[in-house]
C-alpha positions in Angstrom: 79.6 111.1 103.8 83.7 109.0 105.3 84.2 108.6 108.6 87.8 107.1 109.4 88.6 105.9 113.2 91.8 104.6 114.8 91.0 102.2 117.5 93.4 98.8 119.4 96.6 101.0 120.0 96.3 102.4 116.2 96.0 98.4 115.2 92.5 98.3 113.8 91.1 101.0 111.2 87.3 101.6 111.0 86.2 103.4 107.6 82.6 104.5 107.5 81.1 105.4 104.4 77.4 106.5 104.4 75.4 106.5 101.5 71.5 108.2 101.0 69.9 107.2 97.8 66.6 109.0 96.6 65.3 105.3 95.3 66.6 102.1 95.4 69.3 101.1 93.8 73.0 98.9 94.3 76.3 100.3 95.1 79.8 99.1 94.3 82.7 99.8 96.6 86.2 98.9 95.6 89.7 98.7 97.2 92.9 98.1 95.0 95.5 96.0 96.2 98.1 93.5 94.8 97.8 90.9 97.5 95.7 87.8 97.1 92.7 88.0 98.6 90.4 85.3 100.4 86.6 86.3 100.7 84.6 84.4 103.2 81.2 82.5 101.9 79.1 85.2 103.1 80.8 87.8 101.4 80.9 90.0 104.4 84.7 89.6 105.3 87.6 89.7 103.2 91.0 88.5 103.9 93.9 90.4 102.0 97.5 88.5 102.3 100.7 90.8 102.7 104.7 90.1 102.8 104.9 90.7 106.5 101.0 91.6 107.3 97.6 90.6 106.2 94.7 93.0 106.4 90.8 91.6 107.2 88.3 94.3 105.7 84.6 93.1 107.1 81.1 94.8 106.6 79.9 95.6 109.9 76.1 96.2 108.8 73.1 94.8 106.2 71.5 97.5 103.9 68.3 98.6 105.2 
């Protein structure tokens, strides 16, 4: 299931994917961009450097 919410006067988008697996496994999530991307050391945050604005993507929760 996927949910989308605009917050902070439409400056922030929260995209939420919920996945239920029958057994333990791995999930890959992709986004396509021509922007240069910098990933944090912990792998939970990525900065997309755009021509006019940057975008930050953050993983908000851990896997149970």
